[in-house]
N, C-alpha and C positions, 0 to 999 in steps of 0.2 A: 319655626322656620323650616319649610320643606322645599324651598326653591331659591337658589342663589341668583336667578335671573332678575336683574334690576336692583339687587341689594347693593348697598354702599359699604365697601370694605376698606379699612385702613390697615396696612401692613407695616409694622416697624421692623427694621432690618431687611428691607425689601431687596437689597443688593446682595445679600448673602446667598449661599447655595440653596437653602431651603426657602428663604424668602422669595427668591426668583421663581422657584418651582410653584410656590403657592400663588404668586401673582399670575403666572401663566394659567394655572388651573382655574382660579377664580374668574379670570377673563374668559376662558373657554366656556364657563357656565353662565356668563352674562352679567357678572358683577361690575359695578362702577368702582374704580380703584383710586385710592390715594396712597402713594408710595413714599415711604419715609426712609431716609438713610443719612449717613454722615458725609457723603461725597456726591456732589451734584453731577459730576461727569459720569459716575457709575449709575446714577439714577437715569440719566439721559440715555445710557446704553441698554437699559432694560427693553426687552422686545415686546412690551405690552403698553397700551395707552393708559394714561392716568395722570392725576395731579401729582406734582412732585413737591416734597417738603424736606429740606435739609435740616437735620436736627441731631443733637447729641443728647440722648435721653438721660445722661447723667445730670443734666441741668434740671432743677426742680419743676420748671414750668414747661419743659419741652413737650411732654406727652399731651398736656392740655392744648398747647399751641397747635400741635399736629392735628388733634381732633377738631379744633376750630377750622382748620384748613379743609378737612374732609367735609365738615358741615357746610362750609361755603361752596365747596365744589359740587356736592351731590344733594344738598338740602336736608340730608338726614345721615345717620351713622348707625348701621346695623351690625357690623362685624369689626372687631378689633383683634388683630393677631400680633402677638409679640414674638418675633423670630430673632430677637437679639440675644447674643450669648458669647461668653468667652470661656476658654478652658486652660487649665494648667496641669502639668504632669510632674511626677516625681514624689519621693517620700516626703512626708510632712516635715521631717527634720531638715530638709533642704529648701522648703518653701519660704519665700520672703514674706514679710508683713505686707509689703506693697501688693504682691500677687494675691494674698488672702483678701485684702480690702477690695481689689478690683473684681475678684470673683463674686463677692457678695454684693457689691454695688451694682454690677451689671446683671447678675443672674437672679438676685433676690430683691434688692431695693427697687430696681426699675419696674419689675412686674407689679410691685405694690403701688408705685407712683402712677403707673398706667391705670391700675384699677381705680384709684382715687379719682383720676380725671374722667374715667368712663362713666361713673355713676350718674353724673348730672348732665351728660352730653349724649348718651346713646338712646336710640329709640327703644320703646318697649318691645320685648321679645328679642332684643339684641343678644349677641354672643361675644364673650371675651375669651380668647384662646391663649393659653400659656403652654409652652413646650418645655416641660421639666425633663423629659427623657427617661430612658430605662435606668440610668444611674440613680434616679430618685427611688427606684424600687429595690435595688441592691447595690450598695456602694462597693468600691473596689480599692485595694491598696494601690498606691501610686496615683490615685485620683481622689483622695479622701476629702480635701477641702472643696474641690469642684463638686463632688457628689453631695456634700453637705449643703452647698449653696442651692443645688437643684432640689434636694429633698425639702429644704425650707420653702421653696416655691410651691411644691406639691402640697405641703401642709397648709400654706397660706391659701391656696386655691380651695382646699376642702372647707375652710371656714368662710372665706369670701363668698363662695357659692351660696351659702345660706343667707348672708347679708344682702347679696345682689338680688335675691328673689323679691325683696321688698320693692325694688325698682323694676321688677319683671324682666330681669336680665339673667342670662344663663352663662355659667362659667364652664369651660371645657379644658381640662388638664390632659395634655397629650404626652405620652411617654414612649416615643418610638425607640426601637433599638438603634445601635450604631448605624449612622446614615452617611453616605458619601457626599458630604457638603464641602469638604476642604477645611473644616474648622480644626481638625486634628493636626493639620500641617501648619497651623498658625497659633500655637499656644502662646500665652503671655509669659510662660516660664516652663522650662523643662522640655522633654522630647517624648513624643507619643511612643508607647510600646507597639510592637507588631500586633496588628489587629486583623481579624478575618474580614473578608469582603463585606461591606455594609449594604444596607438597602439603598435604592436609588432615591434621590430627593423627590423625583416625580411620583414614585409609589407612595411615599410618606405624605406628600401634598394631597394626592387623591384620597387617601384614607382620612385625612383630617377634614377635607371638604365634604366627604360622605358623612362624617360624624356631625358636622355643622348642620347639614341638611336633615340628618336623621334624628336630631334632638338629643344626642348623647351629651352627657356631662362628665364622662370619664373615659379615657382612651388609653388603656394599659398597653404595655409592650406586646402582650399576646394578641392584640387586635390588629397588629400590623403583619 
């Protein structure tokens, strides 16, 4: 894929900080969008045109249902981007079991369910993008379980990429450094430590879209 103009793209987590920036950048490059999120009012507020699909990806069939909407909307499905994620902060001794389960359900299991649904629905030469983040390269105290959930996704992507080749699909694992998406202000547990200024969501979105067009299959933190 060398040109996003006319491509059909589905964004999960489209109403989040990075999802919104990705939607805007894909629209700027001429993609036809299907935008998925958990809140219809927030989907309606997005500043780009596209089909809307309300879904909670924790449901086993939600990813497949969203892809079917994209197929109905655009007639094909070339790009799937998973921009869904949650974060928790604090020492592991203070982390609740509920928070651990939510971290892995959202950050690890959802990418796997998205991958399963994509295999039989995406067009040849399509691209699946997961955003594991810099924490998947080097975990940090106070973010241990969060980092583990993201590192698991990076490991999954490494193997899934080989399986997806049989369907002529490409898998792109993106690991941007800390980005100003607002996620750190909405942890499911704990409080974020003081962090340096992060990258803008727009810069990260542009880099990811460049990688989609450029044929990349790995996007380490150093690429941002």
